[in-house]
Every structure is written in C-alpha cells, then in structure tokens.
matplotlib code that plots the C-alpha trace (Angstrom):
import matplotlib.pyplot as plt

x = [121.8, 118.4, 120.6, 122.3, 119.1, 117.4, 120.3, 120.3, 116.7, 117.2, 120.1, 117.9, 115.1, 117.2, 118.8, 115.3, 114.3, 117.4, 116.7, 113.2, 114.4, 116.9, 114.3, 112.1, 114.7, 115.6, 111.8, 111.6, 114.6, 113.2, 109.9, 111.5, 113.7, 110.9, 110.7, 114.2, 117.7, 119.1, 116.8, 113.8, 110.7, 110.9, 114.6, 114.1, 111.2, 113.1, 116.1, 113.8, 112.4, 115.9, 116.6, 113.5, 114.6, 118.1, 116.9, 114.4, 117.0, 119.5, 116.4, 115.4, 118.8, 118.7, 118.8, 116.1, 113.7, 114.7, 113.7, 110.4, 109.4, 110.8, 108.9, 109.6, 112.8, 110.7, 109.5, 112.8, 113.4, 109.8, 110.6, 114.2, 112.4, 110.2, 112.9, 115.0, 112.3, 111.8, 115.5, 116.0, 113.2, 114.6, 118.1, 116.6, 116.7, 120.5, 123.4, 121.3, 124.0, 125.6, 122.3, 121.7, 125.0, 124.5, 121.1, 122.5, 125.2, 122.9, 120.4, 123.1, 125.1, 123.3, 123.7, 127.5, 128.1, 126.2, 128.4, 131.5, 130.6, 131.6, 130.0, 126.6, 124.2, 120.3, 118.2, 115.6, 113.7, 113.1, 111.3, 110.0, 110.9, 108.2, 108.8, 109.1, 112.4, 114.6, 114.2, 116.1, 117.4, 118.1, 120.8, 121.4, 124.9, 125.4, 128.1, 130.3, 133.4, 131.6, 130.3, 133.6, 135.3, 133.2, 133.4, 131.6, 128.9, 128.2, 124.7, 122.9, 119.4, 117.7, 114.4, 112.6, 115.9, 118.0, 120.6, 119.5, 122.0, 125.0, 127.6, 130.2, 129.1, 130.2, 128.6, 128.9, 127.1, 127.0, 123.6, 121.7, 118.1, 116.2, 116.9, 120.4, 123.1, 122.4, 123.5, 121.5, 121.8, 119.8, 118.7, 117.6, 114.7, 115.3, 118.7, 117.4, 113.9, 112.8, 109.2, 106.4, 107.0, 104.8, 104.6, 106.3, 108.7, 110.0, 112.8, 115.3, 118.1, 121.4, 123.7, 127.1, 129.5, 132.8, 131.8, 128.1, 125.2, 121.6, 118.7, 115.2, 112.4, 111.2, 107.5, 105.8, 103.5, 106.8, 107.8, 104.6, 105.2, 104.4, 100.7, 99.6, 95.8, 93.9, 89.9, 87.8, 84.4, 82.0, 78.6, 76.1, 74.6, 70.9, 68.9, 65.2, 62.8, 64.4, 67.8, 66.9, 66.2, 63.3, 61.2, 62.6, 61.6, 65.0, 68.3, 72.1, 73.7, 77.4, 79.5, 81.6, 84.9, 87.0, 89.9, 91.6, 95.4, 97.2, 97.5, 95.6, 92.5, 90.5, 87.6, 86.0, 87.1, 88.9, 92.7, 94.4, 95.8, 99.5, 100.0, 103.9, 103.6, 104.7, 102.9, 101.0, 97.3, 95.8, 91.9, 90.2, 86.6, 85.9, 82.9, 84.1, 87.6, 86.7, 88.0, 84.8, 86.8, 90.7, 91.4, 94.6, 97.6, 97.4, 100.6, 100.8, 104.0, 103.9, 100.1, 99.4, 97.7, 98.1, 96.8, 96.2, 92.6, 92.4, 90.9, 88.4, 87.2, 88.7, 88.2, 90.5, 93.8, 94.9, 93.5, 95.3, 95.1, 96.3, 95.9, 92.0, 92.1, 93.1, 90.4, 91.5, 88.4, 88.8, 86.2, 84.8, 83.5, 79.8, 78.7, 76.3, 74.7, 73.5, 76.9, 78.7, 81.3, 81.9, 81.1, 82.0, 79.1, 77.8, 78.4, 82.1, 82.5, 83.7, 81.2, 77.8, 75.8, 73.8, 75.6, 78.5, 81.2, 84.4, 86.6, 90.0, 92.5, 96.1, 98.8, 102.6, 105.6, 109.3, 112.1, 112.7, 109.0, 108.0, 109.7, 107.9, 104.9, 101.3, 98.6, 95.2, 91.5, 88.5, 84.9, 81.9, 78.7, 75.5, 74.2, 70.5, 67.0, 64.1, 60.4, 58.0, 55.6, 51.9, 51.0, 54.3, 56.0, 59.1, 61.6, 60.8, 64.1, 67.9, 69.8, 73.7, 74.2, 77.0, 78.0, 80.2, 81.6, 80.8, 80.3]
y = [213.4, 213.7, 212.6, 210.0, 208.8, 208.6, 206.7, 204.4, 203.5, 202.8, 200.5, 198.7, 198.3, 196.9, 194.4, 193.3, 192.7, 190.6, 188.6, 188.0, 186.9, 184.5, 182.8, 182.5, 180.7, 178.5, 177.5, 176.7, 174.5, 172.6, 172.1, 170.8, 168.4, 165.8, 165.1, 165.5, 164.4, 161.1, 160.8, 161.8, 159.3, 158.9, 158.0, 155.4, 153.8, 153.9, 152.2, 149.6, 148.6, 148.4, 145.8, 143.8, 143.8, 142.8, 139.6, 138.8, 139.1, 136.6, 134.2, 134.3, 134.1, 130.4, 128.8, 126.5, 129.2, 131.1, 128.2, 127.4, 130.9, 132.9, 136.2, 136.1, 138.2, 141.2, 141.3, 142.5, 144.9, 146.7, 147.0, 148.5, 151.1, 152.2, 152.3, 154.5, 156.9, 157.4, 157.8, 160.0, 162.4, 162.5, 163.7, 166.5, 164.7, 165.1, 162.9, 160.7, 159.1, 157.9, 156.6, 154.8, 153.0, 152.0, 150.6, 148.6, 147.2, 146.0, 144.3, 142.7, 141.4, 138.0, 136.9, 138.2, 136.1, 133.3, 133.5, 133.5, 130.5, 127.6, 124.3, 125.2, 122.9, 122.4, 119.6, 121.8, 119.2, 115.5, 114.9, 111.4, 110.9, 110.3, 106.3, 106.4, 104.6, 107.5, 110.2, 113.4, 115.4, 119.3, 120.6, 124.5, 125.9, 128.9, 130.5, 130.6, 129.3, 126.2, 125.5, 125.8, 123.2, 120.3, 117.1, 114.5, 113.7, 111.0, 109.9, 107.7, 106.5, 105.2, 103.3, 102.8, 104.1, 101.5, 102.6, 100.8, 102.1, 104.5, 105.7, 108.3, 109.6, 112.3, 115.6, 119.4, 122.8, 123.1, 124.2, 127.5, 128.7, 131.8, 131.0, 130.6, 127.7, 124.1, 120.7, 117.3, 113.8, 111.0, 107.9, 104.7, 103.4, 99.7, 99.9, 100.6, 100.0, 97.9, 98.3, 100.8, 103.9, 104.9, 107.6, 105.5, 104.0, 107.0, 106.9, 109.6, 110.6, 112.5, 114.1, 115.0, 117.4, 118.5, 119.6, 120.3, 118.0, 118.2, 115.5, 115.3, 113.0, 111.6, 111.7, 108.5, 108.3, 108.0, 105.1, 102.9, 100.0, 96.9, 95.4, 94.0, 93.7, 92.4, 92.3, 90.6, 91.0, 90.1, 91.5, 89.5, 91.3, 90.7, 90.3, 90.1, 88.7, 87.7, 87.9, 84.7, 80.9, 78.8, 82.0, 83.2, 86.6, 87.6, 85.8, 86.1, 86.8, 87.6, 88.7, 91.8, 91.1, 93.8, 93.6, 96.1, 95.7, 98.2, 99.4, 97.4, 99.3, 98.8, 96.3, 95.4, 98.7, 98.4, 98.7, 102.1, 103.0, 102.6, 104.7, 103.8, 100.0, 97.3, 94.1, 91.4, 90.3, 87.0, 86.6, 83.4, 82.4, 78.7, 76.4, 74.0, 73.0, 73.7, 77.0, 78.9, 82.1, 82.6, 86.1, 87.2, 88.3, 91.8, 93.6, 97.0, 99.0, 102.6, 103.2, 101.6, 98.2, 96.2, 92.9, 91.1, 92.1, 89.3, 91.7, 93.2, 90.0, 91.4, 95.2, 97.6, 95.9, 98.9, 101.2, 103.7, 102.6, 104.0, 107.5, 107.7, 104.5, 100.7, 99.6, 97.5, 96.8, 93.4, 94.1, 91.7, 92.5, 93.5, 97.1, 97.2, 100.5, 99.1, 97.9, 100.8, 98.2, 95.5, 92.0, 88.6, 86.9, 83.7, 81.9, 82.7, 80.7, 77.3, 76.1, 77.8, 75.4, 76.8, 76.3, 78.1, 79.9, 81.5, 84.3, 84.4, 87.3, 86.6, 89.4, 88.8, 91.1, 90.7, 91.8, 94.4, 95.3, 91.9, 88.5, 87.0, 85.9, 85.9, 88.0, 86.8, 87.2, 85.0, 85.9, 83.6, 83.7, 81.4, 81.1, 79.9, 79.7, 81.4, 81.8, 79.7, 79.7, 79.0, 77.1, 75.2, 75.1, 76.2, 78.6, 82.3, 84.1, 83.6, 85.4, 85.9, 86.6, 86.9, 84.0, 83.4, 80.2, 77.1, 74.4]
z = [118.3, 116.4, 113.0, 115.0, 116.5, 112.9, 111.6, 114.3, 114.0, 110.3, 111.1, 113.5, 111.2, 108.5, 110.9, 112.0, 108.5, 107.5, 110.6, 109.4, 105.8, 107.5, 109.6, 106.7, 104.8, 107.9, 108.2, 104.4, 104.5, 107.6, 105.9, 102.7, 104.5, 104.9, 101.2, 100.1, 101.5, 102.7, 105.9, 104.2, 103.8, 100.0, 100.5, 103.1, 101.1, 98.0, 99.9, 101.4, 97.8, 96.7, 99.3, 98.4, 94.7, 95.4, 97.6, 94.7, 92.2, 94.0, 94.4, 91.0, 89.5, 89.8, 86.2, 87.2, 88.3, 85.1, 83.0, 84.9, 85.2, 82.4, 83.3, 87.1, 86.4, 85.5, 89.2, 90.8, 87.7, 88.3, 92.0, 91.2, 88.8, 91.6, 94.1, 91.6, 91.2, 94.9, 95.4, 92.3, 93.7, 97.2, 95.8, 94.0, 90.6, 90.8, 90.2, 87.9, 86.1, 89.3, 90.8, 87.5, 87.5, 91.2, 90.3, 87.3, 89.5, 92.1, 89.7, 87.8, 90.8, 91.5, 87.7, 87.6, 90.8, 89.2, 86.0, 88.1, 90.4, 88.3, 89.3, 89.7, 87.7, 87.6, 86.1, 84.6, 82.6, 82.0, 78.7, 77.4, 73.6, 71.2, 71.2, 75.3, 74.8, 76.5, 78.9, 78.1, 80.9, 80.3, 82.5, 82.7, 84.1, 86.3, 83.9, 80.9, 82.7, 83.9, 80.4, 78.6, 81.1, 81.9, 79.7, 81.6, 84.3, 86.7, 86.5, 89.1, 89.1, 92.3, 92.6, 95.7, 97.5, 95.7, 93.1, 89.9, 87.4, 87.4, 84.8, 83.7, 80.4, 78.0, 78.8, 77.9, 78.1, 74.2, 73.5, 74.1, 74.0, 74.9, 78.6, 78.4, 77.7, 78.6, 77.9, 77.6, 78.8, 77.4, 79.4, 77.8, 80.2, 79.5, 80.9, 84.3, 84.6, 87.7, 88.0, 88.2, 89.6, 92.7, 95.4, 97.8, 95.1, 92.8, 90.3, 91.1, 88.9, 90.2, 88.0, 89.3, 87.5, 89.2, 92.8, 91.7, 91.8, 91.3, 91.6, 90.1, 90.7, 87.4, 86.3, 87.6, 84.5, 82.4, 84.2, 84.7, 82.2, 84.1, 83.6, 86.9, 86.3, 83.4, 82.8, 80.1, 78.9, 76.1, 75.0, 72.9, 69.9, 69.6, 66.4, 66.0, 63.4, 60.1, 62.0, 63.9, 62.9, 64.0, 63.9, 67.2, 68.4, 69.5, 69.1, 69.7, 66.4, 67.6, 70.3, 70.9, 72.8, 74.7, 77.4, 79.7, 80.7, 83.2, 86.7, 89.6, 90.4, 93.5, 93.4, 90.0, 88.3, 85.0, 85.4, 85.1, 81.6, 80.9, 77.6, 77.3, 78.2, 75.7, 75.9, 74.0, 74.5, 73.7, 73.8, 73.5, 73.9, 74.7, 74.9, 77.5, 76.3, 72.7, 71.3, 69.7, 68.8, 68.6, 68.3, 66.8, 68.9, 69.9, 70.0, 71.9, 71.8, 73.2, 73.1, 69.7, 69.5, 66.2, 64.9, 61.9, 60.8, 58.1, 55.6, 58.0, 59.9, 62.9, 62.7, 61.3, 62.7, 64.9, 67.8, 70.5, 73.8, 77.1, 77.0, 78.0, 80.0, 79.5, 77.4, 74.3, 72.0, 69.9, 67.2, 64.6, 61.0, 61.8, 63.2, 66.1, 67.0, 70.2, 71.6, 70.0, 68.5, 65.8, 66.8, 65.7, 63.9, 65.1, 62.0, 62.5, 65.7, 65.4, 67.7, 68.6, 70.8, 73.8, 77.2, 79.1, 77.4, 78.9, 77.5, 78.8, 78.3, 78.7, 78.7, 78.5, 78.8, 78.1, 80.4, 81.6, 81.9, 83.5, 84.1, 81.3, 83.5, 82.3, 83.8, 82.9, 83.4, 82.6, 82.5, 82.0, 80.2, 79.4, 75.9, 76.4, 75.1, 76.8, 76.7, 75.2, 72.3, 73.4, 70.2, 69.4, 72.9, 71.3, 73.0, 71.7, 72.5, 73.1, 75.8, 76.5, 80.2, 82.5, 84.9, 87.9, 86.4, 84.1, 86.8]

ax = plt.figure().add_subplot(projection="3d")
ax.plot(x, y, z, "-o")
ax.set_aspect("equal")
plt.show()
C-alpha cells in the first residue's frame, strides 16, 4: 500500500502539471487572439481601409478625373497598401501570395469594368486655337472596345438655352497620351457664334456617341467677341518757352489720342478687354465739321492691332490689345515723357485754331461677330488761350481741357 500510495501520488502530481501547462497554452491563445485572426482589431481595420480604397478607386476611375487630377489615383493605392499590411500581419504573415492577388483584383476592378463598359465618353478639355478660330474638344473613352468601334459623333452647341448648331461629324478614338486614349473634335467658332457668352447665357457643347453622351460649358472668355462699348480720349501735349510762339510761357504742341473697345462696363469705366475679338477702329478729331486729324484705320484681329504708320508718322503701326484691358493707343510721331505716349504735333493738324474740338471713335465688326452696326463714342475738348501779360496784355498760356459738348 505504501508503494501504491507513492505511485499514486506521483501520477497525481504529473496530471496536475499537465493541466497547468494546458491552461497556460489556452491563456496564451486567448491573449494572442486580439491581434491575429479574422476577428482581430487589425483585421477589421484592414478590411475597412480596403473598402474605403475600393470606393475611391471606382470614383477616381473616371477618364475625366484621371485627366484633370492625374495623381489622384495614387490615393487609393496608398490606402490599399496600408490595408494589405494590416491584414497580412493579422493573418500571421501567411498566405502572402493569396492576399496579394486578392488586393490586386480589388484595385484593378474599377478600371477593368471601365474598359469593358463601351459607350462611356467624357469631354475633358476644350482648347482655343492660337488664331482663336477653333475650339478643340478632347474626348476620352472608357475602354479599348469603344475606341475601336466608334466612327462618328453627333455634336450640338447651345447658347442661352437655344440650339445654335448641330452636326454629325467623323470621329474616332485614335490618339493616346500619358493619361490614355482619346479623340478630338474641332469646332469652328464662326459657324455657331451668336453673341457674347455670359453667366446667364453660356455656350454648352454636347457630344453623343452611340449610347453615350457628355456635355461641357465652354469658357466664356473664349466666346466674348462682340464689341458693345467704346470710349475715346485725348490729352494735350504741353510745351514751354522756346516750344511756343508769341513768347507764350506754355502752349499746346500736340495731342495724344487713345480709345477703348470691349465689353460694356459700369459708369464711365473703360470697357472690358476682348482679347479674341476682330474689329476695325476709325478715329477722327474734328474742329467743328472740319477734320483736324484723320487717324489711319486700325484693324484688330485676335488681339493684334495694326495700321499704316506712314513711316512713323503714326507710331509703330502695331500693338497688342485685349489681354491687359481694352485700351488702344493711337500714337503720333513725337514722344512725350509726361503723357507716356507719342503725340501728333500741332503742325500736322489740318487746322489748329482756338475753339472746340471733338474726337470720335467708331468701331465696326462684320458677321457673325456683329450685324455690321457701328459702336461709337465722342469726347469734347476746348483749345484756349489763358493768362495775361501785364505789359502787353497778350495771353501767356494755352490750355487743352475736357468739355461736355461743343455747343
């Protein structure tokens, strides 16, 4: 019994030890289950990030977004990488290949779906040609199947909610750049221009290809071509001492001319610039009904103003206008530091008597930019003698001042 008792005690102690070890293992498994396995916190976080990345991938797979925001596609990729790392660790870094394949399929699924869904087009750009005669649309496609089958497009242009032009034209997705495949459609502005674009009267182009359609509002500054406001002004160039006759102290030695042509502005403000407008400007200064200065006709095409300078008698013969405002200087042959311009000397006037002068600027445009009507403006000036010499009683100065009329 004593041996049996000793043996029994030994067996009991061994059994107790095994139980402790088993219990320790169970405790370790339970403790480790919080950081690994399918229900662990990192696993849930990884799955949540994967869902966010998938949604973003679908949103950013649009050809238009890819074109406008080329680097936006990196965002879902970075989120997928973070998700992969959390899931990979949660699964004990096992089955790496399976997890990687699953993530690649998730990330690629929106783009695969886009490539298989024919008929999805997006107008991504509308660029004005250098000569401002055409607007070129860049149209992207959702996949190669669409690009290989399309051969025409129905194009409609609306202005102020009315259709002003529509046509079926040849079209193909036959070009490619760093963002993918695309096609172009060139629209000649003069074929459908109706008037200045505005917030309440936009130009909208719609392109229909098979069962897909997309529209874009064209930039208003590209489609503001009609002159509806004109201003004119002169400034007297003043001389002193030896510049003047009859021993006058100051005198008018010439006049500088300028005009403004563009969009109507509030009050007496100069018109807004129209850098893409085509028009002609005729400036004439009168003394009563007699022409004192007949400035050469200025022709403005796409922001470049040109005229016959008559070998420097009328400035350099060209100037850029429209980009920085609507001002068109109409220079003469003599520089004036005070006026920051070239003026037309008084000896070149056909008449230079004292009295009232008026300067008229007339702007004309041909169809379709206008109906050939003239937009004009007249400003008035008094050319007078002033002051009095105490010894001779003769005037001592001359003045060129603005007036309201010549009545």
